[in-house]
C-alpha positions, 0 to 999 in steps of 0.5 A: 190941651198942652202937655205937662212937664213930670215933674216931683214936689221939692225935696221928695226922690226917686230912687233908681233900682241900682240906688234902691238895691244900695240903700235895701242893703244898709237897711237889712245890715241895721235890722239884722243888729236891730233882731240880734238885740232882740227888738221887735219890727213895728209900722205905724200909719203915715198919717195920724192925728194932728192932735196927737203930733203936735206940741210935742216937737216946740213951735218950730217943729210944729211949723215943719208939721205937713198937715192934710186937708180934709176930705170932701168939702174942707172948707165946709164947717167954717166961716168968714170969722174963722177965715179973719181970726188967722192960720192956728183958728181955722186950720182946727177946721179944716185939719184932723191929720198929718203926715207923722214927724218922726217916729217917736212919738207914734211909738209913744201914742202906740205903746198908750193905746196898746199897754195890756198887749205889750210885755214891759220892757217892749224893744221895738225897731222901725224903719219907715219914711217920714216927713217934714216941711223944711226948706229943701237943701243937700243933705236935706229931705222933705221925705226920707226914712228914720232907723229907730229902736226904743227900749221903754218899761225899763230905766236900766243904763245897760238899754244905752251901753246896748244902743253903744253897741249897736252903733259900733256893729252897725257901721263896722258891719258897713265897713267904717270903722274911723268914727266917734259916738258922743256921748253926754247926760242931759244931768250933766247939762243942768250941772253945767247951769247949775254950776252958772247959777241958772238952774232956770235956765237950762233949756237956753243953755241947751240951745247955745252949746248944742251949736257950739260945733257950728259956730264955735264957743265964743258966738255961744257966748254972745248968744247967750250974753245978748239974753243977758246971761251975767258976766261970772256965768258965763266966764264959768262956762267958757271954763267949762267950754276951754276944758271939753275942748282940751279932753277931746283928744282921747289918744291922750285923755281916757273915757274915765278920766275924762268924767273923773275930772269933769265931776269937779264942777260940779261939787255943789251939783247933785243932778250933775254928779248923777249925770257923771255916774249914769255916764261912767255905769254906761262905760263900764256895761261897754267895757265887760259886753266889747271893750273895744268899742270904748275906743270910739267911745268919748264923753263930751258934755256940749252935746245937747239935743235939740229934743226937749222931751231927752231926760238921761243919756244922749248920743249922736255920732260923728263919721271923722274922715267924711264932711258931714253932720252926725249919722246917728242920734237918739236918747232917754226920756223918762215921760214920753208917753206922759203926753198920752196918760201914761207918766212915768214910763222910761225908755231911750231910743236912737236912729239911724239916718240912711241919707247921710249914712249912704252918703257916707259909703259912697264918698268912701266907696264902701258898698260892696259889689254883693250889695249893688245887684239884685242877680247873681248869675245872668244865663246867656240866650243865642237861639230859641234851642239855647233858650230852651235848654235853658228854662230848666237851668233858670229854675234849677238855680232859682230853686237853689236859692241863687236869683237868676235871670234869662236874657229874654230874647235872642241876641248879640252876646255882647249886648247881653254882656252890657246889660249883664255889666250894666246891672252888676251882674257877677258871672254870666252863664254861656250856653251855646251848641257845645255847652248843650252838647256835652253839659259842661256851661261856660261861667264867667267871671264879670270883675276877672273876666275868667271863664270856667267850664263846669257841670251845672252841679257845680256850679250851684255848689260855688255860688251857693258858698261864694 
């Protein structure tokens, strides 16, 4: 029997302990901020009924849902005619479940199923993996984590302002300082479509404009030209795109004046003006809550976001000193729960892209030393007497809340130091015969190489203060 070479599915990854510790540092930073703003944790199953997911992400999204074959003989209820009709009719008979595609639709399903038990407005956060049958490439995986926070049951624009503040706080706490929070409103995009004389084609305009950063304004216009938009409409859009490009530099144009000047495009669009006024209200809240956050907030009228269920404010976050796509995004949706029979429940939410944030922190060397190790101190093990002496110490340190290891077998000090160094353990406690006699133990700082003889109580107090 031949041995099979071990492998994992394409688009999935193993995470070694060092990487998991760093990822947990990101998760912990995000979780603390979510809870600080009053969001409660929620988890939903990895599997959803296929009927819950299909039709929520558009035709392209439906193709990327990982379907799960029915248990047992999944072909038992099929016939030859089912195969002859093609994959879609056949799918209904062989697959009833699927891996979740995102966290938003399962959240909407949860709200509808539990509407009599939860308190509205309902603020929840969710940190779980999702799966997409996408083509694997750099920065795009088939299994990845999302970190979502949503508020449902209120139309207050204070929620949008708090999203801006949460994004600002999380990224600042992670050490990321050069970033931009782009904000727009789907009503502004409707206003643009009205200004072009094509309100009924706002979806097509959004899809094209959403590609602006990737293909540039001329290609956006060409794409719409190929879809039979007339030249007068394209000229109007060209002027709007040109203005939005000019107004990108916040050092020259303030956020408020940018909004004021842009509303001139909407002299005949009530919905466009409504979108501008909603953005002004969000800006007003942010200014009163945390004025410095305004320095990283920018109005981008070309921001569209791909998902069709957004109806109001939309967000996207870009780190400026790293060549990477957005690391966070989201927006308001007025009727997401309507697809499950509970209409008119407005909500707003956003998500952090953990994998991209991880890459940003790596590239900018922003992972703190404390975020790279679970163990704070390693107790050396020279021989049996020192091991026996150290066992009570091991428990004493752990009882004090300090993550501690005792090297499990007697060995050369160099080997033990290498172990501590490779695991990024910041301190080593040297326990030899002299230390056992005097009660003064040698505490070695692995970063500076400094050694200090201290009693156990002082060592514990020192590590607790760090």
